[in-house]
N, C-alpha and C positions, 0 to 999 in steps of 0.2 A: 282553187288553185292558188290564188294570191294568198290566201289566209295560211295555206300551209308553209310558203315561202317565208311569210311573216313570222309564223311561229318558230321555224327553223332558225331564222336570224336571232329571234329572241332566246332560244335556248343557246344557240352559239356565243352570244354575247354574255349570258348568264354564266355558262362554262368557263369562257375566257376571263371574266372578272373574278370568278371564284379562284381560278389558277393564279391569278395575280395575286389575290388577297392571301392564298395560301403560301406562295413564294416569300411575301414580305413577313408572314408569320413565322416560317422556317428560319428566315434569316435572322429575326429578332430572337428567336429562341436559342439558336446555336451560337449567337454572338456571346463572349464572356468577358469579364474584366480581366482575366488572367494574363492577358497579352499586354498589360500595361505594366511598366516596371514600378517596383516598389520605391517609395520615396525613403530616403535615409538621410539622416542628420550627422555626418561624419565631418569633422573638420581636419583640414591638411594645412600644412605649413610649407612654405616653399622658401628656399634660399636662392639669393641671386648669384650667378657666378659670372666670370668675364666671359663674353661670347666672342668668337672670332669669326669674321665673314667667310661664307662657304663659297659665295659666288665669285666667278671668275672675272677679271677686269676687262671691260669692254674697250679699253684705250689700246690702240694697236701698237703702242711702243710698250705695254705692260707685259707682254709675253702671253703664252697660252691662248693665242689666238687661233682660230681654224679657218683657214681660207681655202677651200677646194680650187683645183687648178681649173682655168677655164678652156673647154676645147670646142672648136666649131663642129657642127655635124658635117661628114664627108659626103660628097655626093655618090650615090650607089647606083643610080640609073643612067644608062648611056643615053644619049640624044640621038636622033636619026642621022646626024651628020657625023657621029663618032665611028 
């Protein structure tokens, strides 16, 4: 009885190991180098132009400052004395 359990465990281990090796083989066989971009040797020239800032001023006197109005939450539940 113990020998049949041991034989089953050995067979299960061998089948599991073979499955892992097969998955590794399929992964290696299905991978390709076509996913990598081709290297090119093109040269580009850039010219610098005057840039203007696009960020708004953080100075409160500078304008364009958004400050939402502050409102306190109103009591909506009436107490036992009301």
